[in-house]
Steps between C-alpha positions, in 0.01 A plus 500: 500500500275523197354831621847631575639382164223698320551820705636822368656579837477364849429707814613374839388754762624398848365638817823484694826312536332223711297401193622183332638733227337326202833324417337224293292750300801730439732215395235343277427827333878556440525154353209581269646836408217703655600846618388580854405770747606392849498674835853566603613289797841360577373140449496537124786749441756222439336363186252751368658815368325829466479628135655175382236234571216743582436776739501526882240709667495670839339290775139605577495763226201469269638783298832332441317174410266676257780700335717186445212298350411785266857552398558130411166475327567795282862413409509175304863548406597510875287195561674314221845594634406401851347176373818407326716586804274303738502199278876503456560547877253232599645247255847563640427531869143388596510133402577173663824488307601834638425377851719194436794719372478717811485195727801345331691827533405516867602144576826546311577800711438301821721220368775743412467671837416845354204724550224426254381776276206689647338470150571266209797604290380752241182590695601864556555554127181315408281695745651842461267789515438714192653847503 
């Protein structure tokens, strides 16, 4: 965590979708406000947003990875914007309290015999992609 906290950006290159997906590293970096370069796989699409929290890169593309790292490294204003967005999103959605809110909503839906929300209320707005 100390190394990550002192980082300018975090790079999470994943070999393929069977990889553990680096969830702990990604979430920790978001909580610390570290912009990231991550290989695009469905396992992280629901909480890490391209051009909002960092950049997705094409799987197995060294060129895509290199270009994204260079871009973020040379655009401190973008890193700052992404840092703020990641910190805000993580504080709202990637905490124990957020898990408790979602569980309460889920249990309430079961009690009320209705379908639970697929995501916590407000998630779609909070995780919206940038234009």
